[in-house]
MARLUM-914543 format. One record per residue: residue number from 1; residue in one letter; x, y, z of N, C-alpha, C, O in turn. Coordinates in Angstrom, 3 decimals, padded with zeros to 6 digits, always signed. Atoms other than C-alpha are relative to their C-alpha. Example, Ala and Ser with C-alpha at 12.3 -4.5 7.8 and 13.67 -1.06 7.14 Angstrom:
<sites>
<site num="1" residu="A" n_east="+000.890" n_north="-001.190" n_up="+000.000" ca_east="+012.300" ca_north="-004.500" ca_up="+007.800" c_east="+000.900" c_north="+001.200" c_up="+000.000" o_east="+001.936" o_north="+001.181" o_up="+000.665"/>
<site num="2" residu="S" n_east="-000.820" n_north="-001.190" n_up="-000.060" ca_east="+013.670" ca_north="-001.060" ca_up="+007.140" c_east="-000.770" c_north="+001.090" c_up="+000.730" o_east="-000.261" o_north="+002.198" o_up="+000.899"/>
</sites>
This chain:
<sites>
<site num="1" residu="S" n_east="-000.142" n_north="-000.965" n_up="+001.057" ca_east="+072.759" ca_north="+094.907" ca_up="+123.360" c_east="-001.260" c_north="-000.037" c_up="-000.864" o_east="-001.872" o_north="-001.092" o_up="-001.030"/>
<site num="2" residu="V" n_east="+001.153" n_north="-000.124" n_up="+000.884" ca_east="+069.965" ca_north="+096.132" ca_up="+121.072" c_east="+000.534" c_north="+000.044" c_up="-001.425" o_east="+001.329" o_north="+000.918" o_up="-001.771"/>
<site num="3" residu="Q" n_east="-000.443" n_north="+000.054" n_up="+001.388" ca_east="+070.501" ca_north="+095.176" ca_up="+117.436" c_east="-001.083" c_north="+000.575" c_up="-000.900" o_east="-002.260" o_north="+000.240" o_up="-000.765"/>
<site num="4" residu="V" n_east="+000.910" n_north="-000.594" n_up="+000.977" ca_east="+068.913" ca_north="+097.207" ca_up="+114.649" c_east="+000.223" c_north="-000.742" c_up="-001.311" o_east="+001.308" o_north="-000.699" o_up="-001.890"/>
<site num="5" residu="I" n_east="-000.122" n_north="+000.797" n_up="+001.212" ca_east="+068.205" ca_north="+094.984" ca_up="+111.667" c_east="-001.011" c_north="+000.459" c_up="-001.045" o_east="-001.982" o_north="+001.150" o_up="-000.737"/>
<site num="6" residu="E" n_east="+000.888" n_north="-000.328" n_up="+001.110" ca_east="+066.562" ca_north="+095.369" ca_up="+108.274" c_east="-000.221" c_north="-001.265" c_up="-000.812" o_east="+000.728" o_north="-001.978" o_up="-001.141"/>
<site num="7" residu="G" n_east="+000.315" n_north="+001.154" n_up="+000.833" ca_east="+064.767" ca_north="+092.675" ca_up="+106.308" c_east="-001.360" c_north="-000.574" c_up="+000.332" o_east="-001.949" o_north="-000.252" o_up="+001.363"/>
<site num="8" residu="D" n_east="+001.321" n_north="+000.601" n_up="-000.155" ca_east="+061.594" ca_north="+090.649" ca_up="+105.915" c_east="+000.051" c_north="-001.453" c_up="+000.444" o_east="-000.998" o_north="-002.071" o_up="+000.624"/>
<site num="9" residu="A" n_east="-000.120" n_north="+001.414" n_up="-000.348" ca_east="+062.934" ca_north="+087.230" ca_up="+106.885" c_east="-000.555" c_north="-000.255" c_up="+001.399" o_east="-000.359" o_north="+000.564" o_up="+002.297"/>
<site num="10" residu="P" n_east="+000.519" n_north="+000.320" n_up="-001.330" ca_east="+061.171" ca_north="+085.531" ca_up="+109.810" c_east="+001.115" c_north="-000.226" c_up="+001.022" o_east="+000.915" o_north="-000.013" o_up="+002.218"/>
<site num="11" residu="D" n_east="-001.146" n_north="+000.223" n_up="-000.881" ca_east="+064.599" ca_north="+084.654" ca_up="+111.247" c_east="+000.880" c_north="+001.244" c_up="-000.020" o_east="+001.428" o_north="+001.585" o_up="-001.068"/>
<site num="12" residu="P" n_east="-000.801" n_north="-001.234" n_up="-000.026" ca_east="+066.428" ca_north="+087.820" ca_up="+112.388" c_east="+001.439" c_north="-000.197" c_up="-000.469" o_east="+002.065" o_north="+000.751" o_up="-000.944"/>
<site num="13" residu="R" n_east="-001.380" n_north="+000.256" n_up="+000.441" ca_east="+069.775" ca_north="+086.168" ca_up="+111.602" c_east="+000.144" c_north="+000.108" c_up="-001.512" o_east="+001.253" o_north="+000.274" o_up="-002.020"/>
<site num="14" residu="A" n_east="-000.034" n_north="-000.110" n_up="+001.460" ca_east="+068.837" ca_north="+086.294" ca_up="+107.906" c_east="-000.145" c_north="+001.447" c_up="-000.470" o_east="-000.087" o_north="+001.716" o_up="-001.670"/>
<site num="15" residu="C" n_east="+000.158" n_north="-001.419" n_up="+000.332" ca_east="+068.346" ca_north="+090.088" ca_up="+108.036" c_east="+001.353" c_north="+000.708" c_up="+000.053" o_east="+002.331" o_north="+000.149" o_up="+000.551"/>
<site num="16" residu="S" n_east="-001.235" n_north="-000.795" n_up="+000.006" ca_east="+070.987" ca_north="+092.804" ca_up="+107.575" c_east="+000.119" c_north="+000.800" c_up="+001.290" o_east="-000.832" o_north="+001.463" o_up="+001.704"/>
<site num="17" residu="L" n_east="-000.267" n_north="-000.783" n_up="-001.204" ca_east="+072.528" ca_north="+094.326" ca_up="+110.697" c_east="+000.353" c_north="+001.423" c_up="-000.403" o_east="+001.302" o_north="+001.642" o_up="-001.155"/>
<site num="18" residu="L" n_east="-000.272" n_north="-001.411" n_up="+000.287" ca_east="+072.386" ca_north="+098.134" ca_up="+110.509" c_east="+000.871" c_north="+000.633" c_up="+001.077" o_east="+001.667" o_north="+001.527" o_up="+000.791"/>
<site num="19" residu="G" n_east="-000.761" n_north="-000.553" n_up="-001.111" ca_east="+073.867" ca_north="+098.859" ca_up="+113.928" c_east="-000.476" c_north="-000.600" c_up="+001.304" o_east="-001.451" o_north="-001.352" o_up="+001.331"/>
<site num="20" residu="K" n_east="+000.429" n_north="+000.468" n_up="-001.307" ca_east="+073.652" ca_north="+098.122" ca_up="+117.627" c_east="+000.444" c_north="+000.972" c_up="+001.068" o_east="+001.402" o_north="+001.727" o_up="+000.895"/>
<site num="21" residu="C" n_east="-000.364" n_north="-000.837" n_up="-001.138" ca_east="+073.737" ca_north="+099.895" ca_up="+120.950" c_east="-000.192" c_north="-000.820" c_up="+001.270" o_east="-000.927" o_north="-001.808" o_up="+001.277"/>
<site num="22" residu="R" n_east="+000.044" n_north="+000.728" n_up="-001.261" ca_east="+074.160" ca_north="+098.758" ca_up="+124.542" c_east="-000.392" c_north="+000.962" c_up="+001.120" o_east="+000.142" o_north="+002.066" o_up="+001.223"/>
<site num="23" residu="I" n_east="+000.375" n_north="-000.766" n_up="-001.186" ca_east="+072.461" ca_north="+100.052" ca_up="+127.674" c_east="+000.950" c_north="-000.435" c_up="+001.106" o_east="+000.989" o_north="-001.611" o_up="+001.468"/>
<site num="24" residu="T" n_east="-000.988" n_north="+000.337" n_up="-001.026" ca_east="+075.163" ca_north="+100.223" ca_up="+130.344" c_east="-000.511" c_north="+000.355" c_up="+001.389" o_east="-001.504" o_north="+001.066" o_up="+001.545"/>
<site num="25" residu="K" n_east="+000.270" n_north="-000.271" n_up="-001.415" ca_east="+075.079" ca_north="+100.343" ca_up="+134.138" c_east="-001.417" c_north="-000.399" c_up="+000.411" o_east="-002.070" o_north="+000.296" o_up="+001.189"/>
<site num="26" residu="L" n_east="+001.297" n_north="+000.521" n_up="-000.420" ca_east="+071.902" ca_north="+098.292" ca_up="+134.435" c_east="+000.123" c_north="-000.548" c_up="+001.420" o_east="+001.209" o_north="-000.960" o_up="+001.827"/>
<site num="27" residu="P" n_east="-000.055" n_north="+000.537" n_up="-001.365" ca_east="+070.986" ca_north="+097.195" ca_up="+137.977" c_east="+000.460" c_north="-001.461" c_up="-000.008" o_east="+000.054" o_north="-002.240" o_up="-000.871"/>
<site num="28" residu="A" n_east="-000.540" n_north="+001.360" n_up="-000.072" ca_east="+072.828" ca_north="+094.012" ca_up="+138.997" c_east="-001.097" c_north="-001.041" c_up="+000.197" o_east="-000.958" o_north="-002.180" o_up="-000.248"/>
<site num="29" residu="D" n_east="+001.071" n_north="+000.957" n_up="-000.282" ca_east="+069.578" ca_north="+092.396" ca_up="+140.137" c_east="-001.107" c_north="-000.003" c_up="-001.061" o_east="-002.149" o_north="-000.628" o_up="-000.861"/>
<site num="30" residu="L" n_east="+001.001" n_north="-000.031" n_up="+001.073" ca_east="+067.684" ca_north="+093.109" ca_up="+136.888" c_east="-000.071" c_north="-001.387" c_up="-000.641" o_east="+000.935" o_north="-001.880" o_up="-001.153"/>
<site num="31" residu="P" n_east="+000.108" n_north="+001.354" n_up="+000.553" ca_east="+066.326" ca_north="+089.730" ca_up="+135.714" c_east="+000.264" c_north="-000.040" c_up="-001.504" o_east="-000.098" o_north="+000.880" o_up="-002.238"/>
<site num="32" residu="K" n_east="-000.236" n_north="+000.205" n_up="+001.429" ca_east="+067.459" ca_north="+088.408" ca_up="+132.344" c_east="-001.350" c_north="-000.040" c_up="-000.705" o_east="-002.297" o_north="-000.648" o_up="-000.205"/>
<site num="33" residu="G" n_east="+001.250" n_north="-000.029" n_up="+000.751" ca_east="+064.768" ca_north="+089.040" ca_up="+129.732" c_east="-000.940" c_north="+001.112" c_up="+000.420" o_east="-002.082" o_north="+001.160" o_up="-000.035"/>
<site num="34" residu="S" n_east="+000.836" n_north="-001.135" n_up="-000.410" ca_east="+063.458" ca_north="+092.192" ca_up="+131.432" c_east="-000.321" c_north="+000.856" c_up="-001.218" o_east="+000.491" o_north="+000.949" o_up="-002.138"/>
<site num="35" residu="P" n_east="+000.386" n_north="-000.788" n_up="+001.176" ca_east="+061.575" ca_north="+094.466" ca_up="+129.022" c_east="+000.893" c_north="+001.220" c_up="-000.203" o_east="+001.341" o_north="+001.856" o_up="+000.751"/>
<site num="36" residu="I" n_east="-000.719" n_north="-001.196" n_up="+000.414" ca_east="+063.427" ca_north="+097.184" ca_up="+127.153" c_east="-000.896" c_north="+000.723" c_up="-000.999" o_east="-001.424" o_north="+000.102" o_up="-001.922"/>
<site num="37" residu="E" n_east="+000.816" n_north="-000.794" n_up="+000.920" ca_east="+061.542" ca_north="+099.998" ca_up="+125.412" c_east="+000.895" c_north="+000.523" c_up="-001.115" o_east="+001.901" o_north="+001.182" o_up="-000.856"/>
<site num="38" residu="V" n_east="-000.796" n_north="-000.417" n_up="+001.153" ca_east="+062.860" ca_north="+100.640" ca_up="+121.902" c_east="-000.862" c_north="+000.883" c_up="-000.896" o_east="-001.978" o_north="+000.513" o_up="-001.261"/>
<site num="39" residu="T" n_east="+000.700" n_north="-000.945" n_up="+000.868" ca_east="+061.829" ca_north="+103.640" ca_up="+119.788" c_east="+000.855" c_north="+000.257" c_up="-001.235" o_east="+002.050" o_north="+000.535" o_up="-001.130"/>
<site num="40" residu="Y" n_east="-000.673" n_north="-000.264" n_up="+001.274" ca_east="+062.736" ca_north="+104.064" ca_up="+116.115" c_east="-000.628" c_north="+001.228" c_up="-000.639" o_east="-001.839" o_north="+001.433" o_up="-000.553"/>
<site num="41" residu="S" n_east="+000.519" n_north="-001.093" n_up="+000.820" ca_east="+062.408" ca_north="+107.191" ca_up="+114.023" c_east="+000.942" c_north="+000.169" c_up="-001.185" o_east="+002.120" o_north="-000.180" o_up="-001.116"/>
<site num="42" residu="F" n_east="-000.843" n_north="-000.244" n_up="+001.165" ca_east="+063.661" ca_north="+108.137" ca_up="+110.606" c_east="-000.440" c_north="+001.281" c_up="-000.667" o_east="-001.581" o_north="+001.721" o_up="-000.523"/>
<site num="43" residu="N" n_east="+000.342" n_north="-001.245" n_up="+000.684" ca_east="+063.814" ca_north="+111.260" ca_up="+108.514" c_east="+000.090" c_north="-000.188" c_up="-001.511" o_east="+000.433" o_north="-001.263" o_up="-002.002"/>
<site num="44" residu="A" n_east="+000.090" n_north="+000.072" n_up="+001.459" ca_east="+063.503" ca_north="+112.049" ca_up="+104.837" c_east="+001.336" c_north="-000.294" c_up="-000.675" o_east="+001.352" o_north="-000.746" o_up="-001.820"/>
<site num="45" residu="S" n_east="-001.304" n_north="+000.245" n_up="+000.620" ca_east="+067.253" ca_north="+111.752" ca_up="+104.216" c_east="+000.508" c_north="-001.420" c_up="+000.245" o_east="+001.591" o_north="-001.778" o_up="-000.219"/>
<site num="46" residu="G" n_east="-000.401" n_north="+001.382" n_up="-000.231" ca_east="+067.393" ca_north="+108.146" ca_up="+105.410" c_east="+000.700" c_north="-000.242" c_up="+001.319" o_east="+001.126" o_north="-001.367" o_up="+001.579"/>
<site num="47" residu="R" n_east="-000.639" n_north="+000.171" n_up="-001.310" ca_east="+068.867" ca_north="+108.741" ca_up="+108.879" c_east="-000.995" c_north="-000.653" c_up="+000.954" o_east="-002.139" o_north="-000.215" o_up="+001.073"/>
<site num="48" residu="I" n_east="+000.835" n_north="+000.727" n_up="-000.951" ca_east="+067.492" ca_north="+106.303" ca_up="+111.465" c_east="+000.531" c_north="+000.280" c_up="+001.402" o_east="+001.726" o_north="+000.135" o_up="+001.659"/>
<site num="49" residu="A" n_east="-000.367" n_north="-000.213" n_up="-001.403" ca_east="+067.501" ca_north="+107.196" ca_up="+115.172" c_east="-000.658" c_north="-001.102" c_up="+000.824" o_east="-001.849" o_north="-001.372" o_up="+000.673"/>
<site num="50" residu="V" n_east="+000.504" n_north="+001.070" n_up="-000.851" ca_east="+067.121" ca_north="+104.391" ca_up="+117.716" c_east="+000.306" c_north="+000.372" c_up="+001.442" o_east="+001.422" o_north="+000.773" o_up="+001.773"/>
<site num="51" residu="R" n_east="-000.157" n_north="-000.283" n_up="-001.428" ca_east="+066.573" ca_north="+104.908" ca_up="+121.439" c_east="-000.494" c_north="-001.215" c_up="+000.762" o_east="-001.621" o_north="-001.663" o_up="+000.548"/>
<site num="52" residu="A" n_east="+000.371" n_north="+001.144" n_up="-000.825" ca_east="+066.534" ca_north="+102.009" ca_up="+123.910" c_east="+000.089" c_north="+000.412" c_up="+001.461" o_east="+001.063" o_north="+001.038" o_up="+001.876"/>
<site num="53" residu="S" n_east="-000.019" n_north="-000.389" n_up="-001.409" ca_east="+065.621" ca_north="+102.458" ca_up="+127.561" c_east="-000.517" c_north="-001.124" c_up="+000.882" o_east="-001.351" o_north="-001.933" o_up="+000.476"/>
<site num="54" residu="D" n_east="+000.440" n_north="+000.926" n_up="-001.036" ca_east="+065.183" ca_north="+100.384" ca_up="+130.695" c_east="-001.092" c_north="+000.714" c_up="+000.787" o_east="-000.783" o_north="+001.637" o_up="+001.540"/>
<site num="55" residu="P" n_east="+001.079" n_north="-000.734" n_up="-000.662" ca_east="+061.740" ca_north="+101.440" ca_up="+131.998" c_east="+000.051" c_north="-000.060" c_up="+001.523" o_east="-000.546" o_north="+000.788" o_up="+002.185"/>
<site num="56" residu="T" n_east="-000.041" n_north="+000.107" n_up="-001.457" ca_east="+062.534" ca_north="+100.288" ca_up="+135.552" c_east="+001.065" c_north="+000.888" c_up="+000.625" o_east="+000.910" o_north="+001.335" o_up="+001.761"/>
<site num="57" residu="G" n_east="-001.087" n_north="-000.768" n_up="-000.584" ca_east="+065.773" ca_north="+102.206" ca_up="+136.027" c_east="+000.333" c_north="+001.286" c_up="-000.716" o_east="+001.159" o_north="+002.065" o_up="-000.240"/>
<site num="58" residu="G" n_east="-000.223" n_north="-001.245" n_up="+000.720" ca_east="+065.697" ca_north="+104.971" ca_up="+133.451" c_east="+001.289" c_north="+000.078" c_up="-000.795" o_east="+001.623" o_north="+001.148" o_up="-001.304"/>
<site num="59" residu="R" n_east="-001.232" n_north="-000.011" n_up="+000.800" ca_east="+068.948" ca_north="+103.970" ca_up="+131.733" c_east="-000.358" c_north="+000.057" c_up="-001.482" o_east="-001.323" o_north="-000.569" o_up="-001.920"/>
<site num="60" residu="V" n_east="+000.313" n_north="-000.223" n_up="+001.413" ca_east="+069.063" ca_north="+105.004" ca_up="+128.073" c_east="+001.253" c_north="-000.181" c_up="-000.850" o_east="+002.359" o_north="+000.167" o_up="-000.436"/>
<site num="61" residu="A" n_east="-001.068" n_north="+000.079" n_up="+001.001" ca_east="+071.191" ca_north="+104.195" ca_up="+125.031" c_east="-000.607" c_north="+000.390" c_up="-001.334" o_east="-001.814" o_north="+000.255" o_up="-001.536"/>
<site num="62" residu="G" n_east="+000.521" n_north="-000.390" n_up="+001.301" ca_east="+070.886" ca_north="+105.453" ca_up="+121.497" c_east="+001.059" c_north="-000.094" c_up="-001.072" o_east="+002.258" o_north="-000.149" o_up="-000.801"/>
<site num="63" residu="I" n_east="-000.892" n_north="+000.051" n_up="+001.150" ca_east="+072.354" ca_north="+105.291" ca_up="+118.055" c_east="-000.700" c_north="+000.697" c_up="-001.159" o_east="-001.925" o_north="+000.648" o_up="-001.276"/>
<site num="64" residu="E" n_east="+000.522" n_north="-000.553" n_up="+001.250" ca_east="+071.913" ca_north="+107.185" ca_up="+114.797" c_east="+000.733" c_north="-000.680" c_up="-001.139" o_east="+001.958" o_north="-000.801" o_up="-001.125"/>
<site num="65" residu="I" n_east="-000.556" n_north="+000.732" n_up="+001.128" ca_east="+072.440" ca_north="+105.334" ca_up="+111.547" c_east="-000.305" c_north="+000.780" c_up="-001.268" o_east="-001.459" o_north="+001.114" o_up="-001.537"/>
<site num="66" residu="D" n_east="+000.180" n_north="-000.719" n_up="+001.259" ca_east="+072.977" ca_north="+107.119" ca_up="+108.252" c_east="-000.065" c_north="-001.021" c_up="-001.129" o_east="+000.946" o_north="-001.630" o_up="-001.478"/>
<site num="67" residu="R" n_east="+000.206" n_north="+001.018" n_up="+001.028" ca_east="+071.522" ca_north="+104.892" ca_up="+105.527" c_east="+000.206" c_north="+000.532" c_up="-001.412" o_east="+000.101" o_north="-000.238" o_up="-002.367"/>
<site num="68" residu="R" n_east="-000.113" n_north="-000.567" n_up="+001.348" ca_east="+072.127" ca_north="+107.265" ca_up="+102.601" c_east="+001.046" c_north="-000.695" c_up="-000.844" o_east="+000.854" o_north="-000.864" o_up="-002.048"/>
<site num="69" residu="G" n_east="-001.078" n_north="+000.620" n_up="+000.763" ca_east="+075.357" ca_north="+105.543" ca_up="+101.602" c_east="-000.392" c_north="-001.313" c_up="-000.655" o_east="+000.142" o_north="-001.657" o_up="-001.709"/>
<site num="70" residu="G" n_east="+000.381" n_north="+001.292" n_up="+000.548" ca_east="+073.658" ca_north="+102.196" ca_up="+101.004" c_east="-001.312" c_north="+000.013" c_up="-000.762" o_east="-001.809" o_north="-001.045" o_up="-001.148"/>
<site num="71" residu="L" n_east="+001.297" n_north="-000.088" n_up="+000.661" ca_east="+070.481" ca_north="+103.468" ca_up="+099.356" c_east="+000.132" c_north="+000.594" c_up="-001.391" o_east="+000.958" o_north="+001.473" o_up="-001.637"/>
<site num="72" residu="N" n_east="+000.055" n_north="-000.628" n_up="+001.316" ca_east="+069.729" ca_north="+104.191" ca_up="+095.752" c_east="-001.034" c_north="+001.133" c_up="+000.047" o_east="-001.723" o_north="+001.305" o_up="+001.053"/>
<site num="73" residu="E" n_east="+000.885" n_north="-001.180" n_up="+000.014" ca_east="+067.706" ca_north="+107.254" ca_up="+094.723" c_east="-001.464" c_north="-000.380" c_up="+000.231" o_east="-002.197" o_north="+000.349" o_up="+000.898"/>
<site num="74" residu="K" n_east="+001.385" n_north="+000.458" n_up="-000.185" ca_east="+064.437" ca_north="+105.287" ca_up="+094.594" c_east="-000.283" c_north="-000.287" c_up="+001.478" o_east="-001.347" o_north="+000.069" o_up="+001.985"/>
<site num="75" residu="E" n_east="+000.178" n_north="+000.306" n_up="-001.421" ca_east="+064.920" ca_north="+104.055" ca_up="+098.180" c_east="+000.000" c_north="+001.274" c_up="+000.844" o_east="-000.761" o_north="+001.377" o_up="+001.807"/>
<site num="76" residu="I" n_east="-000.009" n_north="-001.277" n_up="-000.719" ca_east="+065.770" ca_north="+107.573" ca_up="+099.392" c_east="-001.326" c_north="+000.714" c_up="-000.192" o_east="-001.862" o_north="+001.285" o_up="+000.758"/>
<site num="77" residu="D" n_east="+001.313" n_north="-000.605" n_up="+000.250" ca_east="+062.591" ca_north="+108.869" ca_up="+097.731" c_east="-001.080" c_north="-000.687" c_up="+000.826" o_east="-001.983" o_north="-000.020" o_up="+001.332"/>
<site num="78" residu="A" n_east="+000.979" n_north="+000.732" n_up="-000.814" ca_east="+060.608" ca_north="+106.138" ca_up="+099.517" c_east="+000.076" c_north="+000.451" c_up="+001.455" o_east="-000.960" o_north="+000.591" o_up="+002.104"/>
<site num="79" residu="F" n_east="-000.152" n_north="-000.519" n_up="-001.360" ca_east="+062.047" ca_north="+107.340" ca_up="+102.863" c_east="-000.636" c_north="+001.379" c_up="+000.116" o_east="-001.294" o_north="+001.677" o_up="+001.112"/>
<site num="80" residu="R" n_east="+000.586" n_north="-001.346" n_up="-000.026" ca_east="+061.016" ca_north="+110.899" ca_up="+102.001" c_east="-001.521" c_north="-000.069" c_up="+000.077" o_east="-002.143" o_north="+000.649" o_up="+000.860"/>
<site num="81" residu="V" n_east="+001.459" n_north="+000.153" n_up="+000.007" ca_east="+057.444" ca_north="+109.816" ca_up="+101.261" c_east="-000.489" c_north="-000.494" c_up="+001.358" o_east="-001.459" o_north="+000.038" o_up="+001.898"/>
<site num="82" residu="L" n_east="+000.401" n_north="+000.515" n_up="-001.313" ca_east="+057.214" ca_north="+107.800" ca_up="+104.484" c_east="+000.136" c_north="+001.060" c_up="+001.081" o_east="-000.747" o_north="+001.203" o_up="+001.928"/>
<site num="83" residu="A" n_east="-000.215" n_north="-001.040" n_up="-001.008" ca_east="+058.661" ca_north="+110.640" ca_up="+106.550" c_east="-001.088" c_north="+001.059" c_up="-000.072" o_east="-001.539" o_north="+001.555" o_up="+000.960"/>
<site num="84" residu="E" n_east="+001.066" n_north="-000.996" n_up="+000.154" ca_east="+056.085" ca_north="+113.045" ca_up="+105.123" c_east="-001.346" c_north="-000.555" c_up="+000.457" o_east="-002.137" o_north="+000.170" o_up="+001.061"/>
<site num="85" residu="Q" n_east="+001.271" n_north="+000.611" n_up="-000.383" ca_east="+053.198" ca_north="+110.609" ca_up="+105.686" c_east="-000.146" c_north="-000.134" c_up="+001.507" o_east="-001.241" o_north="+000.031" o_up="+002.045"/>
<site num="86" residu="Y" n_east="+000.067" n_north="+000.285" n_up="-001.430" ca_east="+054.081" ca_north="+109.891" ca_up="+109.304" c_east="+000.581" c_north="+001.105" c_up="+000.863" o_east="+000.912" o_north="+000.869" o_up="+002.026"/>
<site num="87" residu="Q" n_east="-000.542" n_north="-001.119" n_up="-000.763" ca_east="+055.333" ca_north="+113.300" ca_up="+110.391" c_east="-000.976" c_north="+000.378" c_up="+001.109" o_east="-002.170" o_north="+000.556" o_up="+000.869"/>
<site num="88" residu="V" n_east="+000.809" n_north="-000.368" n_up="-001.159" ca_east="+054.074" ca_north="+114.165" ca_up="+113.871" c_east="+000.385" c_north="+001.403" c_up="+000.420" o_east="+001.563" o_north="+001.698" o_up="+000.621"/>
<site num="89" residu="D" n_east="-000.269" n_north="-001.383" n_up="-000.411" ca_east="+053.730" ca_north="+117.818" ca_up="+114.835" c_east="-000.122" c_north="+000.159" c_up="+001.497" o_east="+000.071" o_north="+001.257" o_up="+002.018"/>
</sites>
């Protein structure tokens, strides 16, 4: 399973869990520790989209997390600024 966490702690267990997703139907012979490609994106309203894929077999999982409920107005404004700075056309 791919866990989406938030925090600055060097130990991921000390960070906050935002959500998780699982890539299903992976090949039975896929070695443990095989690479998984994870892509994160977020928008100005605080919604985070996470996509995880197995590059060898093309299996994909995804999750969208709505962070607005846990953010104050200052944090939402910070997301807006970041989204505008890193917007790709």
